[in-house]
C-alpha positions in Angstrom: -23.7 -52.3 -8.7 -23.7 -48.8 -10.0 -20.4 -46.9 -10.2 -20.3 -43.4 -8.7 -20.1 -40.7 -11.5 -16.8 -38.8 -11.6 -18.7 -35.5 -11.3 -20.3 -36.6 -8.0 -16.9 -37.6 -6.6 -15.4 -34.2 -7.5 -18.4 -32.4 -5.9 -18.1 -34.5 -2.8 -14.4 -33.8 -2.5 -14.9 -30.1 -3.0 -17.7 -30.1 -0.3 -15.4 -31.9 2.2 -12.6 -29.5 1.5 -14.9 -26.5 2.0 -16.0 -27.8 5.3 -12.4 -28.5 6.4 -11.4 -24.9 5.3 -14.3 -23.5 7.4 -13.1 -25.5 10.4 -9.5 -24.4 9.8 -10.4 -20.8 9.4 -12.6 -20.8 12.6 -9.8 -22.5 14.6 -7.0 -20.2 13.4 -9.3 -17.1 13.7 -10.0 -17.8 17.4 -6.5 -18.8 18.3 -5.1 -15.7 16.7 -7.5 -13.6 18.7 -6.3 -15.3 21.9 -2.7 -14.8 21.0 -3.3 -11.1 20.3 -5.0 -10.7 23.7 -2.2 -12.4 25.6 0.6 -10.7 23.5 -0.8 -7.3 24.3 -0.8 -7.9 28.1 2.0 -10.4 28.7 5.5 -9.0 28.3 8.4 -11.3 27.2 9.8 -11.1 30.8 6.4 -12.3 32.1 6.4 -15.3 29.7 10.0 -16.2 30.8 9.0 -16.0 34.4 6.0 -18.2 33.8 8.3 -20.8 32.2 10.7 -20.6 35.2 7.8 -21.1 37.6 6.6 -24.2 35.7 10.2 -25.7 35.6 10.7 -25.0 39.3 7.4 -26.7 40.1 8.3 -29.8 38.1 11.9 -30.0 39.4 10.7 -29.5 43.0 8.6 -32.6 43.0 10.6 -35.4 44.8 13.6 -33.1 45.5 14.7 -31.5 48.7 17.1 -28.9 47.3 16.4 -25.5 48.9 17.6 -23.6 45.8 14.7 -25.1 43.7 12.2 -24.0 46.4 13.8 -20.6 46.5 13.5 -20.2 42.7 9.9 -21.4 42.9 9.0 -19.0 45.7 10.8 -16.0 44.0 9.0 -16.5 40.7 5.6 -17.1 42.3 5.9 -14.0 44.5 6.9 -11.8 41.5 4.0 -13.0 39.5 1.5 -12.6 42.4 2.7 -9.0 42.9 3.2 -8.0 39.3 -0.1 -9.2 37.9 -2.4 -7.4 40.3 -0.2 -4.3 40.2 -0.6 -4.0 36.4 -4.3 -4.6 36.6 -4.8 -1.9 39.2 -2.9 0.8 37.2 -5.0 3.4 35.4 -4.5 6.4 33.2 -6.9 9.0 31.9 -5.4 10.5 28.7 -6.6 12.4 25.7 -4.4 12.8 22.6 -4.4 14.5 19.2 -2.4 13.0 16.3 -0.4 15.2 14.0 -0.4 13.0 10.9 1.3 13.6 7.6 -0.8 13.4 4.4 1.3 10.6 2.8 3.6 7.8 3.7 5.4 5.2 1.6 5.1 1.4 1.9 8.2 0.0 3.6 9.6 3.3 4.8 9.6 4.3 8.4 7.2 7.0 9.5 7.4 9.2 12.5 4.6 11.5 13.6 3.8 13.6 16.7 1.1 13.1 19.3 -0.1 15.8 21.8 -1.0 14.0 25.0 -2.8 15.6 28.0 -3.2 14.0 31.4 -6.9 14.4 32.4 -6.5 12.3 35.5 -6.0 13.6 39.1 -2.6 11.8 39.6 0.8 12.0 38.0 1.6 9.5 35.4 5.0 7.8 34.9 6.4 4.6 33.4 3.9 4.6 30.5 4.3 4.3 26.7 2.0 5.0 23.8 1.2 2.4 21.2 -0.9 2.4 18.0 -2.7 -0.9 17.3 -3.3 -1.8 13.6 -6.7 -3.0 12.5 -7.5 -6.6 12.8 -5.4 -8.4 10.1 -7.3 -11.8 10.2 -8.5 -12.7 6.8 -12.1 -13.7 5.9 -13.0 -17.3 4.9 -13.2 -16.4 1.2 -9.7 -15.0 1.1 -8.3 -17.9 3.1 -9.8 -20.4 0.7 -9.0 -18.5 -2.5 -5.4 -17.2 -2.1 -2.3 -19.3 -1.8 1.1 -18.5 -0.2 3.8 -18.1 -2.7 5.7 -21.4 -2.9 2.9 -23.3 -1.1 2.9 -26.0 -3.7 6.5 -26.9 -2.7 5.6 -27.6 0.9 4.9 -31.1 2.2 1.4 -32.5 2.2 0.8 -31.9 5.9 1.6 -28.2 5.6 -0.6 -27.9 2.4 -3.5 -29.6 4.1 -3.6 -27.6 7.3 -2.5 -24.4 5.6 -0.9 -22.9 8.7 1.8 -21.1 6.8 -0.8 -19.7 4.5 -2.6 -18.3 7.5 0.6 -16.7 8.8 1.3 -15.3 5.3 -2.2 -13.8 5.1 -1.8 -12.2 8.5 1.4 -10.6 7.5 0.0 -9.6 4.1 -3.1 -7.9 5.6 -1.2 -6.2 8.4 -1.1 -2.5 7.6 1.9 -1.5 9.7 4.4 -2.7 12.3 5.8 -1.2 15.4 3.6 1.8 16.2 5.2 2.6 19.6 6.6 5.7 21.3 10.1 5.0 22.7 10.0 8.0 25.0 8.5 7.3 28.5 5.4 9.4 29.3 5.7 11.5 32.5 2.8 13.9 33.0 1.5 15.8 35.9 -2.3 16.3 36.3 -3.5 18.6 33.5 -0.1 18.7 31.9 0.3 18.4 28.1 3.4 17.2 26.2 4.3 16.2 22.7 5.5 12.6 22.0 6.5 10.8 18.9 5.3 7.5 17.5 7.1 5.5 14.9 5.6 2.9 12.6 6.4 1.2 9.3 3.6 0.8 6.7 3.6 -2.7 5.3 1.4 -2.1 2.2 -0.1 0.6 0.1 -3.6 1.9 0.9 -5.3 3.8 3.6 -4.3 3.4 7.2 -7.1 4.3 9.7 -5.7 4.9 13.2 -8.4 4.6 15.8 -7.0 2.4 18.5 -4.3 4.3 20.5 -3.5 2.9 23.9 -1.1 3.5 26.7 1.0 0.7 28.1 1.1 0.5 31.9 3.6 -2.1 33.1 4.1 -3.4 36.6 7.4 -2.6 38.4 9.0 -5.9 37.4 8.1 -5.5 33.7 6.2 -8.9 33.6 2.7 -7.7 32.8 1.1 -4.6 31.4 -2.3 -3.0 31.2 -3.3 -1.4 27.9 -5.7 1.4 28.5 -7.6 3.2 25.8 -6.6 6.8 25.0 -9.3 9.2 24.0 -8.2 10.5 20.6 -10.0 11.3 17.3 -9.3 8.9 14.6 -7.0 9.8 11.7 -6.0 8.4 8.3 -2.7 8.2 6.4 -2.6 7.4 2.7 0.3 5.0 2.0 1.7 5.4 -1.5 3.1 2.3 -3.3 6.7 1.6 -3.0 8.8 2.9 -5.9 12.1 1.8 -7.4 14.8 3.8 -9.1 14.5 4.1 -12.8 17.3 5.7 -14.9 16.4 8.8 -16.9 14.3 7.5 -19.8 13.0 8.9 -23.1 9.7 7.7 -24.3 8.9 7.3 -28.1 7.2 10.2 -29.8 7.6 13.9 -29.4 5.7 17.2 -28.9 5.1 17.7 -32.6 2.2 15.3 -33.0 -1.3 15.9 -34.1 -2.3 19.5 -33.3 -6.0 19.1 -32.8 -6.9 21.2 -29.9 -6.3 21.6 -26.2 -6.9 17.9 -25.4 -3.5 17.2 -26.9 -1.6 19.9 -25.1 -1.5 22.0 -22.1 -2.0 25.2 -24.1 -5.0 26.4 -22.2 -6.3 29.6 -23.7 -3.2 31.7 -24.7 -0.1 30.1 -23.4 3.1 29.9 -25.3 6.1 31.9 -26.5 5.9 35.7 -27.3 6.1 36.4 -31.0 5.2 40.0 -31.5 2.5 42.7 -31.3 -0.6 43.1 -33.5 -3.8 45.0 -33.5 -6.7 43.9 -31.4 -9.2 41.4 -32.9 -12.6 40.7 -31.5 -12.4 37.8 -29.1 -8.8 38.4 -27.9 -8.6 38.1 -24.1 -8.0 41.3 -22.1 -4.9 39.9 -20.4 -3.1 39.9 -23.8 -3.5 43.6 -24.2 -0.2 45.5 -24.3 -1.1 48.6 -22.4 2.0 50.6 -23.2 1.6 50.2 -26.9 -2.1 51.1 -26.6 -1.2 54.3 -24.8 1.4 55.2 -27.4 -0.6 54.4 -30.5 -4.1 55.2 -29.1 -5.2 51.9 -30.6 -5.7 48.5 -28.8 -2.6 46.4 -29.3 -2.3 42.8 -28.1 0.6 40.4 -27.6 0.7 37.6 -30.1 1.7 34.3 -28.7 2.8 31.0 -30.3 0.9 28.0 -29.1 3.1 25.4 -27.3 2.2 21.8 -27.7 3.2 19.0 -25.2 3.4 15.3 -25.7 0.8 13.2 -24.0 1.7 9.8 -22.7 -0.4 7.0 -21.3 0.5 4.7 -18.4 -1.7 1.6 -19.0 -2.0 -0.7 -16.0 -3.1 -4.4 -16.2 -5.3 -5.0 -13.1 -6.4 -8.6 -14.0 -5.0 -11.0 -11.4 -6.4 -14.6 -11.8 -3.7 -16.4 -9.9 -3.7 -17.6 -6.3 -1.3 -14.9 -5.2 -1.3 -11.2 -5.8 2.5 -10.8 -5.7 2.7 -10.0 -9.4 -0.2 -7.5 -9.2 1.5 -5.6 -6.3 4.7 -5.5 -8.3 2.9 -4.1 -11.3 1.5 -1.4 -9.0 5.0 -0.6 -7.8 6.3 -0.5 -11.4 3.5 1.9 -12.4 4.2 4.1 -9.5 7.9 4.2 -10.4 7.1 5.3 -13.9 4.6 7.9 -12.7 7.3 9.4 -10.5 10.0 9.2 -13.1 8.3 10.6 -16.2 8.7 14.4 -16.4 5.2 15.8 -16.3 6.3 19.4 -16.2 6.6 19.4 -20.0 4.1 16.7 -20.8 0.7 15.1 -19.9 0.5 11.6 -18.4 -2.7 9.6 -18.4 -3.1 6.6 -16.0 -5.5 4.1 -17.5 -6.9 1.0 -15.9 -10.0 -1.1 -15.4 -11.7 -1.7 -12.1 -15.4 -2.4 -12.5 -15.4 0.4 -15.1 -12.8 2.4 -17.1 -10.7 4.8 -15.2 -8.4 7.5 -16.5 -6.5 10.0 -14.4 -4.4 12.8 -16.0 -1.4 14.6 -14.5 0.9 17.1 -16.0 1.4 20.8 -16.7 -1.6 22.8 -15.5 -3.7 19.7 -14.6 -2.6 17.6 -11.6 0.7 16.8 -10.0 2.2 13.3 -10.5 1.4 12.8 -6.8 -2.2 12.5 -7.8 -1.4 9.3 -9.8 0.4 7.8 -6.8 -2.7 8.5 -4.7 -4.9 6.7 -7.2 -2.5 3.8 -7.4 -2.5 3.4 -3.6 -6.2 2.4 -3.8 -6.3 0.2 -6.9 -7.4 -3.4 -6.3 -7.1 -6.4 -8.6 -9.8 -7.7 -10.9 -10.4 -11.4 -10.5 -12.3 -12.2 -13.7 -12.6 -10.9 -17.2 -10.2 -10.1 -20.1 -8.4 -7.1 -21.6 -11.0 -6.0 -24.1 -12.3 -3.1 -22.0 -8.8 -1.9 -21.4 -8.0 -2.0 -25.1 -11.2 0.0 -25.9 -10.3 2.6 -23.3 -6.9 3.2 -24.8 -8.2 3.2 -28.4 -10.8 5.9 -27.5 -7.9 8.2 -26.7 -5.5 7.1 -29.5 -5.8 10.4 -31.4 -4.5 12.3 -28.3 -1.6 10.0 -27.3 2.0 10.2 -28.3 2.9 6.8 -26.9 2.0 4.6 -24.0 3.7 2.4 -21.4 1.8 -0.9 -21.0 2.5 -2.6 -17.7 1.3 -6.3 -17.9 1.0 -8.6 -14.9 2.2 -11.8 -16.8 2.2 -12.9 -20.3 -0.6 -15.0 -22.0 -2.8 -15.0 -25.1 -5.2 -12.3 -23.7 -2.3 -9.9 -23.1 -0.8 -10.6 -26.5 -4.1 -9.8 -28.1 -4.2 -6.5 -26.1 -0.8 -5.4 -27.5 -1.8 -6.4 -31.1 -5.1 -4.5 -30.8 -3.2 -1.4 -29.7 -0.6 -1.7 -32.4 -3.3 -2.1 -35.1 -4.9 1.1 -33.7 -1.7 3.0 -34.5 -0.6 3.4 -30.9 3.1 3.3 -30.1 3.5 0.9 -27.2 6.3 0.2 -24.7 5.4 -3.2 -23.1 6.7 -3.8 -19.6 6.1 -7.5 -18.7 6.3 -8.8 -15.1 6.5 -12.6 -14.6 8.4 -15.4 -12.9 11.6 -16.8 -14.3 13.2 -16.0 -17.6 11.5 -14.2 -20.5 9.0 -16.5 -22.4 9.6 -17.1 -26.1 8.0 -14.4 -28.2 7.4 -11.9 -25.3 7.9 -8.3 -26.6 9.1 -5.3 -24.8 11.0 -5.4 -21.5 10.8 -8.4 -19.1 11.0 -7.8 -15.3 11.5 -10.9 -13.2 9.2 -11.2 -10.3 11.1 -10.8 -7.1 13.9 -8.8 -8.9 11.9 -5.8 -10.0 14.3 -3.2 -8.7 17.3 -4.9 -10.4 15.6 -5.1 -13.8 14.3 -1.6 -13.7 17.8 -0.2 -13.3 18.8 -2.0 -16.4 16.2 -0.3 -18.7 17.8 1.6 -21.6 17.6 5.4 -21.6 15.4 5.3 -24.8 12.5 2.9 -24.6 
C-alpha cells in the first residue's frame, strides 16, 4: 500500500472547499435576488396578512368556529383585492435629480428631485425611492474576505458562511433609505419638487440610475415599483472624518530654500520691503507707477520671498488580511489629518501606492484640501507587495519635505523597515499606527486601537 502524499491531501481539501464555496455563493446569490424582488413588492402589512391567512387556514381544519372562518375570509378577500389592484396601477413620470457634489460616509444626505407627471391621469398615493446598485459580492470576494470575528463563530457558521455573506452585503451596500417621505400628488402635466433622503454607507462614488415610484394598493399590503425616467447622476462620498485637536507638526517654514517646489512663492509673492530701480526681467505687475511718474524712471516694488513648510501625508495601502477594516480606518485617519492640517500657510502632499506611485498636493495656490479627500474617496487596497515603492516615493521628495505623517495599517517587519529607511534618509516622521488591541512592544509613534479610532485621535498631543 502507498500512503497519500500530504501535498495531494491539501490540494484535494482545497479543491473541495472551492467547489463548496462556489455552491454556497450560487445559492446565496439567487436567494438574495429572490428576497430583493419580494421585499420591493411585498409590504410588511402584506407579509403579516399572509401569515394570518396561513394560520386561519390551519386553525380552520377540523374546527367549526365561525370567527376562524371570518378571519380566513377577511384576509383572503383583502389579498385578492390588494394584489391585482397594485399590479394594475401605473404612473408615467420623468424626473431630474439636483445632486450635491459631495457627501460624507455615515452622514444623512437630502437632495431635491423635480418630478413631472407625463401621464393622462392624476397621480396620488405614490412615493419616490432610489435603489442602490446590486450589493451581492462576486465569488472571489466571498472566498477571500472574512467577517471580522468569524474565527470565533461555531463550526457550522464558519462552514456555511451565512454571516459572512450578510456582512459582505452590508459592506458593499452604498447607501440605505433612499426614500421620499412626502406623498406624490400630481395632476397631468404638473411638475413639483420633492426631496429624497439617504445615508451613504461607505466612501466612493454612488451612481444613481434606478429611481422608481412606489404604487401601493389601498390596504397597503402590496406595491408596484414603476421605473421613473430620469438621467443618471453621481455623488462622490468622502471618507468619514474624526475630530483631531489642533496639532503642530515637526519642522517649520525656514527649511531648505531651494526654489519654488519648497514653497508657494510663485513668481513674486511675499512681503513688501521697499522700492528700487527697474532691472531687466522684473515683471510689469511689480512696477510702482506713481514713483515712475514722479522720477521719470521705471521703479519697481521689491518683495521678500515667503517660504512655507511642506508636509507629507504618507498612506499605507497594503492590506493582506482577510478583512479591510484596518484599511478603511487608515483612510478615515488620513482624511481627518488632511482636513485638520492648515494648508493656507503650508503645502500638503498625499503619497500612496496603488499599481504605481501617486502624489497629490494641496495648499496655498495649488489645490484645496478638499482635493485630497476626493482622492482618498477612491483609494483601494493593495493585496500583495511590500513597502519599498512607498519608501522610494517619499525619499525622492525628501529634499522638499519638512516632515511627514506616516499612517500605517498595522505593525510588522515590513512597516518597521519603511520607517527605518525614511529615518536614514533624513526625513522627520510622525508614525500613526492602527491595529487591534494594545500597542505592540517596540512600536514607535502613536497607536490607534482598531474600533476606537475617534477616541484615540482625540488624545493626540498638540505637538506631534
